[in-house]
Every structure is written in structure tokens, then in C-alpha cells.
C-alpha positions as CSV (number, residue, x, y, z in Angstrom):
1,X,-20.5,-6.6,22.0
2,X,-18.3,-4.0,23.7
3,X,-20.4,-1.0,24.7
4,X,-19.7,2.5,25.8
5,X,-23.0,2.4,27.5
6,X,-24.4,-0.7,29.4
7,X,-27.8,-2.2,30.1
8,X,-27.2,-5.4,31.9
9,X,-28.3,-7.6,34.8
10,X,-26.8,-10.8,36.0
11,X,-29.3,-13.5,36.7
12,X,-29.9,-16.9,38.1
13,X,-32.8,-19.3,38.7
14,X,-33.1,-21.6,41.7
15,X,-33.5,-25.0,40.1
16,X,-35.4,-27.6,42.0
17,X,-36.4,-31.1,40.8
18,X,-39.7,-29.7,39.7
19,X,-38.0,-26.4,38.5
20,X,-40.2,-24.3,40.8
21,X,-39.2,-21.1,42.5
22,X,-40.3,-21.0,46.1
23,X,-41.0,-17.8,48.0
24,X,-37.6,-16.1,48.3
25,X,-35.9,-14.5,51.2
26,X,-35.3,-11.1,49.8
27,X,-31.7,-10.0,50.0
28,X,-30.8,-6.5,51.2
29,X,-30.1,-4.5,54.3
30,X,-33.6,-4.1,55.7
31,X,-32.3,-4.4,59.3
32,X,-30.0,-2.0,61.0
33,X,-26.7,-3.4,62.1
34,X,-26.5,-4.2,65.8
35,X,-25.3,-1.2,67.8
36,X,-25.6,1.2,64.9
37,X,-27.9,4.2,65.3
38,X,-29.5,5.1,62.0
39,X,-31.7,8.0,60.8
40,X,-34.5,6.9,58.5
41,X,-35.0,10.5,57.4
42,X,-31.5,11.0,56.2
43,X,-30.7,12.2,52.7
44,X,-28.0,11.0,50.4
45,X,-26.7,13.4,47.7
46,X,-24.9,11.3,45.0
47,X,-23.1,12.5,41.9
48,X,-23.0,11.0,38.4
49,X,-21.0,12.1,35.3
50,X,-23.9,11.1,33.0
51,X,-27.6,11.2,33.3
52,X,-30.4,8.9,32.0
53,X,-31.3,9.1,28.3
54,X,-34.8,8.2,29.4
55,X,-36.6,7.7,32.7
56,X,-38.5,4.7,31.3
57,X,-37.2,1.2,31.9
58,X,-38.8,0.2,28.5
59,X,-36.6,2.6,26.5
60,X,-33.6,0.5,25.2
61,X,-31.3,3.6,24.8
62,X,-30.2,3.7,28.5
63,X,-26.9,4.7,30.0
64,X,-24.9,2.8,32.6
65,X,-25.4,5.6,35.2
66,X,-29.1,5.8,34.3
67,X,-29.5,2.1,34.9
68,X,-27.6,2.4,38.2
69,X,-30.1,5.1,39.5
70,X,-33.3,3.6,38.1
71,X,-32.5,0.3,39.7
72,X,-34.1,1.9,42.7
73,X,-37.3,2.9,40.9
74,X,-38.2,-0.1,38.8
75,X,-38.3,-3.8,39.5
76,X,-38.7,-6.9,37.4
77,X,-40.2,-10.3,37.8
78,X,-36.8,-11.5,39.0
79,X,-33.7,-9.8,40.3
80,X,-30.0,-10.7,40.8
81,X,-28.3,-10.9,44.2
82,X,-24.8,-9.8,44.8
83,X,-23.4,-13.2,43.5
84,X,-25.2,-12.9,40.2
85,X,-27.8,-15.5,41.2
86,X,-31.4,-14.7,40.3
87,X,-34.1,-14.5,42.9
88,X,-37.8,-14.1,42.7
89,X,-38.8,-10.4,43.1
90,X,-42.1,-9.1,41.9
91,X,-42.8,-12.8,41.1
92,X,-43.5,-14.7,44.4
93,X,-43.0,-18.0,42.7
94,X,-42.4,-19.4,39.2
95,X,-42.4,-22.7,37.4
96,X,-40.3,-23.6,34.4
97,X,-42.1,-26.1,32.2
98,X,-41.7,-28.0,28.9
99,X,-37.9,-28.1,29.2
100,X,-37.7,-24.3,29.4
101,X,-40.3,-23.4,26.8
102,X,-42.9,-22.1,29.3
103,X,-42.2,-19.8,32.2
104,X,-45.1,-19.5,34.6
105,X,-45.1,-16.7,37.3
106,X,-47.3,-15.9,40.3
107,X,-47.1,-12.3,41.3
108,X,-46.9,-10.9,44.8
109,X,-50.4,-9.6,45.9
110,X,-49.2,-6.7,48.0
111,X,-47.3,-4.7,45.4
112,X,-48.3,-1.1,44.4
113,X,-47.1,1.2,41.7
114,X,-46.0,4.7,42.8
115,X,-49.2,6.1,41.5
116,X,-51.3,3.8,43.8
117,X,-52.4,1.2,41.3
118,X,-51.9,-2.4,42.3
119,X,-49.5,-4.6,40.3
120,X,-51.3,-7.1,38.0
121,X,-50.5,-9.6,35.3
122,X,-51.9,-7.1,32.8
123,X,-49.0,-4.7,33.7
124,X,-46.4,-7.4,33.3
125,X,-47.8,-8.5,29.9
126,X,-47.9,-4.9,28.6
127,X,-44.3,-4.1,29.8
128,X,-42.7,-7.2,28.4
129,X,-44.5,-6.8,25.0
130,X,-43.4,-3.2,24.9
131,X,-39.8,-4.1,25.6
132,X,-39.9,-6.9,23.0
133,X,-41.3,-4.5,20.4
134,X,-38.5,-2.1,21.3
135,X,-35.8,-4.7,20.5
136,X,-34.7,-5.6,24.0
137,X,-32.0,-8.4,24.0
138,X,-33.4,-11.9,24.0
139,X,-37.1,-11.0,23.9
140,X,-37.4,-12.0,20.3
141,X,-37.4,-15.6,21.6
142,X,-40.9,-15.0,23.0
143,X,-43.8,-16.5,21.1
144,X,-46.6,-15.1,23.2
145,X,-47.5,-13.9,26.7
146,X,-50.7,-15.0,28.5
147,X,-52.3,-13.8,31.7
148,X,-53.9,-16.2,34.2
149,X,-56.1,-14.1,36.4
150,X,-54.9,-10.9,38.0
151,X,-51.7,-12.4,39.4
152,X,-50.7,-15.1,37.0
153,X,-48.6,-14.8,33.9
154,X,-47.1,-17.2,31.3
155,X,-44.3,-16.4,29.0
156,X,-44.2,-18.9,26.1
157,X,-41.0,-19.1,24.0
158,X,-40.7,-20.2,20.4
159,X,-38.2,-22.8,21.4
160,X,-37.1,-24.3,24.8
161,X,-34.5,-22.2,26.7
162,X,-33.8,-23.3,30.3
163,X,-31.6,-20.2,30.8
164,X,-34.0,-17.5,29.6
165,X,-34.6,-15.8,33.0
166,X,-31.7,-13.3,32.5
167,X,-33.9,-11.5,30.0
168,X,-36.8,-11.1,32.4
169,X,-35.4,-8.5,34.8
170,X,-37.0,-5.7,32.8
171,X,-38.6,-3.0,35.0
172,X,-42.4,-3.3,35.1
173,X,-44.6,-0.2,34.8
174,X,-48.3,0.2,34.9
175,X,-50.1,-0.6,31.7
176,X,-52.1,2.6,32.2
177,X,-48.9,4.8,32.6
178,X,-49.2,6.4,29.2
179,X,-46.7,9.2,30.0
180,X,-43.9,6.8,31.0
181,X,-41.2,8.7,29.1
182,X,-41.6,11.7,31.4
183,X,-43.1,10.3,34.6
184,X,-43.1,6.5,34.8
185,X,-44.4,4.9,37.9
186,X,-42.5,1.9,39.1
187,X,-42.8,-0.4,42.1
188,X,-39.4,0.2,43.6
189,X,-38.4,1.5,47.0
190,X,-38.0,5.1,45.6
191,X,-40.3,7.1,43.4
192,X,-39.3,10.0,41.1
193,X,-40.1,13.3,42.8
194,X,-38.5,15.7,40.3
195,X,-36.2,15.7,37.4
196,X,-34.3,18.7,36.0
197,X,-32.3,17.9,32.9
198,X,-28.6,18.3,33.2
199,X,-29.0,19.1,36.9
200,X,-30.6,16.7,39.2
201,X,-33.0,13.8,39.8
202,X,-34.7,13.6,43.2
203,X,-36.0,10.3,44.5
204,X,-38.4,10.0,47.5
205,X,-39.0,7.0,49.7
206,X,-42.1,5.1,48.6
207,X,-44.2,4.8,51.8
208,X,-46.2,1.8,50.4
209,X,-43.3,-0.2,49.3
210,X,-44.0,-4.0,49.6
211,X,-40.8,-4.9,51.5
212,X,-40.9,-4.1,55.2
213,X,-38.4,-1.6,56.8
214,X,-37.1,-0.7,53.3
215,X,-35.8,1.8,52.4
216,X,-34.2,3.6,55.3
217,X,-33.0,6.8,53.6
218,X,-35.8,9.2,53.1
219,X,-34.5,11.0,50.1
220,X,-31.9,10.6,47.3
221,X,-30.7,13.6,45.4
222,X,-28.8,12.7,42.3
223,X,-26.6,15.5,40.8
224,X,-25.4,15.3,37.3
225,X,-22.0,16.9,36.8
226,X,-19.8,17.4,33.8
227,X,-17.2,14.7,34.4
228,X,-15.3,12.7,37.0
229,X,-13.1,15.7,37.8
230,X,-16.2,17.7,38.6
231,X,-17.4,14.9,40.9
232,X,-14.2,15.0,42.9
233,X,-14.5,18.8,43.3
234,X,-18.1,18.4,44.4
235,X,-17.1,15.8,47.0
236,X,-14.3,17.9,48.3
237,X,-16.5,21.0,48.4
238,X,-19.3,19.0,50.3
239,X,-22.1,19.6,47.7
240,X,-22.5,15.8,47.3
241,X,-22.0,13.0,49.8
242,X,-20.9,10.3,47.4
243,X,-20.0,9.3,43.8
244,X,-18.5,6.4,41.8
245,X,-14.9,7.1,40.7
246,X,-12.1,5.5,38.8
247,X,-9.1,4.4,40.8
248,X,-6.9,7.3,39.6
249,X,-9.3,9.8,41.2
250,X,-10.3,7.8,44.2
251,X,-6.8,7.6,45.4
252,X,-6.6,11.4,45.5
253,X,-9.2,11.5,48.3
254,X,-8.2,11.4,51.9
255,X,-9.2,8.3,53.8
256,X,-9.9,10.5,56.8
257,X,-12.6,12.4,54.9
258,X,-14.1,9.6,52.7
259,X,-15.0,6.0,53.0
260,X,-13.8,4.2,49.8
261,X,-15.8,1.1,48.8
262,X,-14.7,-1.1,45.9
263,X,-17.0,-1.7,43.0
264,X,-16.5,-3.3,39.6
265,X,-17.2,-2.4,36.0
266,X,-18.9,-5.8,35.3
267,X,-16.8,-6.1,32.1
268,X,-14.0,-8.4,31.1
269,X,-10.9,-6.5,30.2
270,X,-8.8,-8.6,27.8
271,X,-6.1,-8.6,25.1
272,X,-8.2,-10.2,22.4
273,X,-6.2,-12.4,20.0
274,X,-7.3,-13.0,16.5
275,X,-7.1,-16.8,16.5
276,X,-7.3,-16.9,12.7
277,X,-4.5,-14.3,12.0
278,X,-1.0,-15.6,11.6
279,X,1.0,-16.1,13.8
280,X,-1.8,-16.2,16.4
281,X,-3.4,-19.1,14.6
282,X,-0.7,-21.2,16.3
283,X,-1.7,-22.1,19.9
284,X,1.9,-22.2,20.9
285,X,2.2,-18.5,20.1
286,X,-0.9,-17.6,22.0
287,X,0.3,-19.6,25.0
288,X,3.7,-17.9,24.8
289,X,2.0,-14.5,24.9
290,X,0.0,-15.5,27.9
291,X,3.1,-16.7,29.8
292,X,4.9,-13.6,28.8
293,X,2.4,-11.2,30.2
294,X,2.3,-10.5,34.0
295,X,-1.2,-9.4,34.8
296,X,-0.3,-8.1,38.3
297,X,2.3,-5.9,36.6
298,X,-0.5,-4.4,34.4
299,X,-2.7,-3.7,37.3
300,X,0.2,-2.2,39.3
301,X,1.4,0.0,36.5
302,X,-1.8,1.0,34.7
303,X,-4.4,0.8,37.5
304,X,-2.4,2.0,40.6
305,X,-2.4,-1.5,42.0
306,X,-6.1,-1.5,42.4
307,X,-7.7,-4.7,41.2
308,X,-7.2,-8.5,40.9
309,X,-6.4,-10.7,37.9
310,X,-9.4,-12.7,36.6
311,X,-8.1,-15.1,33.9
312,X,-11.6,-16.0,32.7
313,X,-13.9,-14.9,29.9
314,X,-16.6,-14.2,32.5
315,X,-16.5,-11.7,35.3
316,X,-15.6,-12.9,38.8
317,X,-18.6,-11.1,40.1
318,X,-20.7,-14.0,38.8
319,X,-19.2,-16.0,41.6
320,X,-21.7,-18.9,41.3
321,X,-20.4,-19.6,37.8
322,X,-16.8,-18.2,37.8
323,X,-14.0,-20.8,37.8
324,X,-11.7,-19.5,40.5
325,X,-8.9,-21.8,39.4
326,X,-8.5,-19.6,36.3
327,X,-7.5,-16.5,38.3
328,X,-3.9,-17.2,37.2
329,X,-3.9,-19.9,34.5
330,X,-0.7,-18.8,32.9
331,X,1.8,-17.7,35.6
332,X,4.4,-15.3,34.4
333,X,7.2,-17.4,33.0
334,X,9.6,-15.9,30.5
335,X,11.5,-19.1,30.0
336,X,8.4,-21.1,29.2
337,X,7.2,-18.3,26.9
338,X,10.5,-18.3,25.0
339,X,10.6,-22.1,24.7
340,X,7.1,-22.0,23.1
341,X,8.1,-19.3,20.7
342,X,11.2,-21.2,19.7
343,X,9.1,-24.3,19.1
344,X,6.8,-22.3,16.9
345,X,9.8,-21.0,14.9
346,X,10.4,-17.6,16.5
347,X,13.3,-16.3,18.7
348,X,17.1,-16.3,18.6
349,X,18.5,-17.6,15.4
350,X,15.2,-17.5,13.7
351,X,12.5,-15.1,12.6
352,X,11.5,-12.5,15.3
353,X,7.8,-12.3,16.0
354,X,6.0,-9.0,15.5
355,X,2.6,-8.1,17.0
356,X,0.3,-5.2,16.4
357,X,-2.1,-4.2,19.1
358,X,-5.0,-2.1,17.9
359,X,-6.5,0.1,20.6
360,X,-9.5,2.5,20.6
361,X,-8.0,5.9,21.2
362,X,-10.9,7.1,23.5
363,X,-10.0,4.6,26.2
364,X,-6.9,5.8,28.1
365,X,-7.0,2.7,30.4
366,X,-6.7,0.4,27.4
367,X,-3.9,2.4,25.9
368,X,-2.0,2.3,29.2
369,X,-2.6,-1.5,29.3
370,X,-1.2,-1.9,25.8
371,X,1.9,0.0,26.7
372,X,2.6,-2.1,29.7
373,X,2.0,-5.3,27.7
374,X,4.4,-4.0,24.9
375,X,7.1,-3.7,27.5
376,X,6.5,-7.1,28.9
377,X,6.4,-8.9,25.6
378,X,9.6,-7.2,24.5
379,X,11.4,-9.2,27.2
380,X,10.5,-12.5,25.5
381,X,11.6,-11.2,22.1
382,X,8.3,-10.0,20.6
383,X,8.3,-6.6,18.8
384,X,5.0,-4.9,19.7
385,X,3.6,-1.9,17.9
386,X,0.5,0.0,19.1
387,X,-2.1,1.3,16.6
388,X,-4.6,3.8,17.9
389,X,-7.9,4.1,16.1
390,X,-11.1,6.0,16.8
391,X,-14.1,4.1,18.1
392,X,-16.0,4.0,14.8
393,X,-12.9,2.5,13.1
394,X,-12.4,0.0,15.9
395,X,-16.0,-1.2,15.6
396,X,-15.9,-1.5,11.8
397,X,-12.4,-2.9,11.3
398,X,-11.8,-4.9,14.5
399,X,-15.1,-6.0,15.9
400,X,-17.0,-6.3,12.6
401,X,-14.3,-6.8,10.0
402,X,-11.9,-8.8,12.2
403,X,-8.9,-7.2,10.5
404,X,-6.5,-7.1,13.3
405,X,-4.0,-9.2,15.3
406,X,-4.6,-8.2,18.9
407,X,-6.6,-5.5,20.6
408,X,-7.3,-4.3,24.2
409,X,-11.0,-3.9,25.1
410,X,-13.5,-4.5,27.8
411,X,-16.5,-6.7,26.9
412,X,-19.9,-6.5,28.6
413,X,-23.2,-8.0,27.6
414,X,-26.8,-7.0,27.2
415,X,-27.5,-9.1,30.3
416,X,-24.7,-10.2,32.7
417,X,-25.1,-13.9,32.7
418,X,-22.4,-16.5,32.0
419,X,-24.1,-17.5,28.8
420,X,-24.0,-14.0,27.5
421,X,-20.3,-13.8,28.1
422,X,-19.6,-17.2,26.6
423,X,-21.9,-17.2,23.6
424,X,-19.4,-15.1,21.5
425,X,-17.0,-18.1,21.6
426,X,-19.2,-20.4,19.5
427,X,-17.5,-21.1,16.2
428,X,-20.3,-19.7,14.1
429,X,-21.2,-16.8,16.4
430,X,-21.5,-13.4,14.7
431,X,-19.9,-11.8,17.7
432,X,-16.9,-14.2,17.7
433,X,-14.5,-11.5,16.6
434,X,-11.5,-13.3,17.9
435,X,-12.3,-16.2,15.5
436,X,-12.1,-18.8,18.2
437,X,-13.0,-22.3,17.0
438,X,-13.2,-25.4,19.2
439,X,-15.4,-28.4,18.6
440,X,-15.1,-29.3,22.3
441,X,-16.4,-25.8,23.3
442,X,-19.2,-25.9,20.8
443,X,-20.3,-29.3,22.3
444,X,-20.2,-28.0,25.9
445,X,-22.1,-24.8,24.9
446,X,-24.8,-26.8,23.2
447,X,-25.2,-28.9,26.3
448,X,-25.6,-25.7,28.4
449,X,-28.5,-24.6,26.2
450,X,-30.3,-27.9,26.8
451,X,-29.5,-28.5,30.5
452,X,-32.3,-27.8,32.9
453,X,-30.5,-28.6,36.1
454,X,-28.8,-25.6,37.5
455,X,-26.0,-27.5,39.3
456,X,-25.2,-29.4,36.1
457,X,-25.2,-26.1,34.1
458,X,-22.8,-24.5,36.5
459,X,-20.4,-27.4,36.0
460,X,-20.8,-27.0,32.2
461,X,-20.1,-23.3,32.4
462,X,-16.9,-24.0,34.2
463,X,-15.9,-26.7,31.6
464,X,-16.5,-24.0,28.9
465,X,-14.2,-21.6,30.7
466,X,-11.5,-24.3,31.0
467,X,-11.6,-25.0,27.3
468,X,-11.2,-21.4,26.4
469,X,-8.3,-21.0,28.8
470,X,-6.5,-24.2,27.7
471,X,-6.7,-22.9,24.1
472,X,-5.2,-19.6,25.2
473,X,-8.0,-17.9,23.2
474,X,-7.0,-14.5,24.5
475,X,-5.3,-12.9,27.5
476,X,-7.9,-12.3,30.2
477,X,-6.8,-9.5,32.5
478,X,-9.5,-8.3,34.9
479,X,-12.8,-6.8,35.7
480,X,-11.6,-3.2,36.1
481,X,-12.1,-1.9,39.7
482,X,-13.9,1.2,40.4
483,X,-14.7,2.9,43.7
484,X,-17.7,4.4,45.5
485,X,-16.5,7.4,47.6
486,X,-18.8,8.4,50.5
487,X,-18.5,11.0,53.2
488,X,-16.6,9.3,56.0
489,X,-18.7,7.7,58.7
490,X,-22.0,9.0,57.2
491,X,-23.5,6.0,55.5
492,X,-23.5,2.2,55.7
493,X,-25.1,-0.7,53.9
494,X,-23.3,-0.3,50.6
495,X,-23.8,-3.4,48.4
496,X,-21.8,-4.3,45.3
497,X,-23.6,-6.1,42.5
498,X,-22.1,-7.6,39.4
499,X,-24.1,-5.2,37.3
500,X,-24.6,-1.5,36.8
501,X,-26.6,-0.7,40.0
502,X,-26.5,1.5,43.1
503,X,-28.8,0.0,45.7
504,X,-29.8,3.0,47.7
505,X,-32.5,0.9,49.5
506,X,-29.8,-1.1,51.2
507,X,-28.1,2.0,52.6
508,X,-28.6,3.8,55.9
509,X,-27.5,7.0,57.6
510,X,-25.2,6.7,60.6
């Protein structure tokens, strides 16, 4: 479902013939770059426009900025790398048994919580059961959780699911941490030193962190400011060292004063087409619209030229699964678009096609996108009108009621996995608000759910993307680009994940 706030993590499991995780090489910047002098006692002051609704990783009402910060405080059994592949994390190894019905984990034996308690299987069981009771996505599939000694844990599902790991990145906290809403103790590279509501959150380097030489920054001071404009003023005034900004504001900053690093929203921006609403129930019309829209023109006009076309229903950041051949599946071609419309009975000498694009009024970027598209489609003879509605109306009428022709929106998912992005295209899915229906897609998606070999599943994920593209289900625009602005020459080691995260542990002071 489209969200104004996100809780999501992209995930992957390393599939071997026995479906066993081996001890992982932990990704990150634990070593200093050659020739760089770093200061391990350095402080980073980073700004956000929103703050966490809760400090607990087991509270489901979390904000995107909250998740980005708390990524450094709490850790799960597994964790994504920068390509969206899952790696063992608090779990040193794992086995997937009974065709994906049983997930067995062995925990690392050198992990401590910030309050000094050692990590145990009891803590994992309590955390996962608490999250399941709170309604975390996907955890209703769990039948029971069993401990096997102090470091062994088994998660037993009601039904086999070889792609369940995306739901097991939930932050683990101590079973004895009863005051977790105010002062939860995690296992991450930073602990919470202080929190002042609507002002700041201070993180301090955890001296007993289980990974060697991590983190390098001693202290992270997170400042909560009113909005993105306030972030820019704080950057210019020097009260913060960095912030994440939209392109319109990042371009106002002088490259001489700030290092600008690209980051993505981890959402698919698209013009969703209602495949059941005439005339969009005709594939020729949907294909004509795709050929009539120039994605690069949208990015240049509405996003200051910052970004790249994606063309797929999943984000390019999941690079292990994303089909790169779909970056431009419908090259801009007015003649081909006009020919398809004429074949469908629209154009010169026949009925003129009219299209209404419904856009939530609180998203300026989507309104700007709709205006560019309206201009482009007018050049192939389509009359476009733009209907602005409030967010509540969009949810009830468009997403739930499916009473629309086209809409501009960005789609995320409870967990950023290819399955989460593709599941809404099943013919009988309750979230299939575009009314896409393809027996071929349904067959491929069913095969994905049963396939235990990761390489085979990657191939199936790409087949699924190809089917959606060939049917011109919608117009897939981009994963909207954002930017991390940092004081020039002050920090290195900035990583970009296909999820809502700021990995402060990878950073170092220059």
C-alpha cells in the first residue's frame, strides 16, 4: 500500500543446496580508506524533519526518519546489504527446512545488549512474539517459535514459505527490557544516550559492540527540525553537519560547501492505470500511453534532471532482482503511440480519447509529474484532465474503491523485497488497485512462492516483471532520488541502502 510513513527492509537469503547460511562477511566500512586520516572521536550532527513516534523497534507505528535513525541502535537476525540481499547478522548461521516451513537460527555468542545483558534465544523469541502480537507485516504466518538452548531458535510457519526472511529483520531487544518504549536497549553500534522530544536524540558509540573497529564516529547528535527548509537553514548556519533533502533543496547548496550524495526513496513512482476501466481495459491504449510518455522529460521538468527512469514495478535498488532491460521498455515514440490509438479507434477522424488523472493534493511532486504527462499526452491526441483530491479521498476512492482511470503515486511495501512489490499484481490480491489480471503472471508468481532455489527465484522475479511490462500494466517512472548533504570534506563512508536507513556506523570523520 502507498504510505506516508514507511517501515521497510529489503532482504535476501543465501541459498545453498542444503539451504544453509554460512558465517557471513559483514558488509560495512569497518576499515579506514587507504591514505585517509580519520578521527574516531568525531561527532556527526544530523538533521531530520520528523522524529520517531517510538524508540522501540517493536512498536509498529514508526516513521521513515525514525527507522533511518534506529537502524543504528537495533539489529535483527538478518540484515540487508546495499543490493537488497539478505545477510546473516545477529544470526551466525541458519538453515531453511521442510521447504521453507522451518527456519532454524544459531545466534552469535559475542553479542551484548547496551545494558550489558548477553543476547540469547529467549530475547529473540520474546521480540518476535511481541512484534507478531502488534501486527507486524508477515508475522501472522508464524505458527510458533521455539528456543534450542541459549543460542538456538526455530521459527515454525503455518505453511511453507521459502521467501519468509524479509519479515525477520525486526530489531531484537532484551526480554527483560520492560521499559522499552522509553529506553530500549538494542545490540547496535550506537546506544541511546538521551532523547528530548521535538529537539534531539543523542546516540553514543557502544564500546562492547560485537563487530571489530565499528563504529568510528564517537557520537551522533540527531536534531529534529520543523521541515526541509529549516534543515537547509541549519546546514547553511552550521548548526548541523548533514541532512537528507529533496532535489529541489539540495540544488540550492553550494558544492564548495557541501558534499552531495545520492539516495533513493525506495518507492516506485508510477502512473497507475486502472486496467478494468474503459478505455484502459484495451492493452493497445495502455501501450500507446506508455509510448507517448517520455520519462526523461518528466525527470528533467519535475525533478530538476535528478534521477533515472526505472520502468519496472520493483525498485532498481533491489539490484539482485531488478530487470535492467526494463529501464526503458517503451521508448518515446509518438508515431507508434498514435498508430496504436488509431487501431483502438481513437485519433483523427474518430473519437478523441480523454483521460482523467487523479492525484493526491498533498504531494507536489506527483502533481508536477501529472502536469508534465498531460502535456506529453496532448501531443498524441489525448485530452488529459487532472483531478486533485485529499489523501483520505485518494485512499477511499482510488486505492480501496478503484474508482478512477489513472493516478500518480509512489508505492512502497511493509518490507522491501521483490515479492512485496509484485504481490499486488496477483489477479485476486486485495491491494491490486490497478485491476491487473494475467494468468501468466499468476502462474509465475505461484512458482515464486514455491521455489526454494534463490537463483531460480531471481529468474522468476524477472519473468514476472517482464509480464507486467509486456501488458503495459502502468507507466513505471522512477524511484525518486533524494540527497544526503554533508559538510564538505568532513565525512566519508556514506552508504546507500534500498531502504529507509542511515548507516552511521559506516561513516568516518576526515
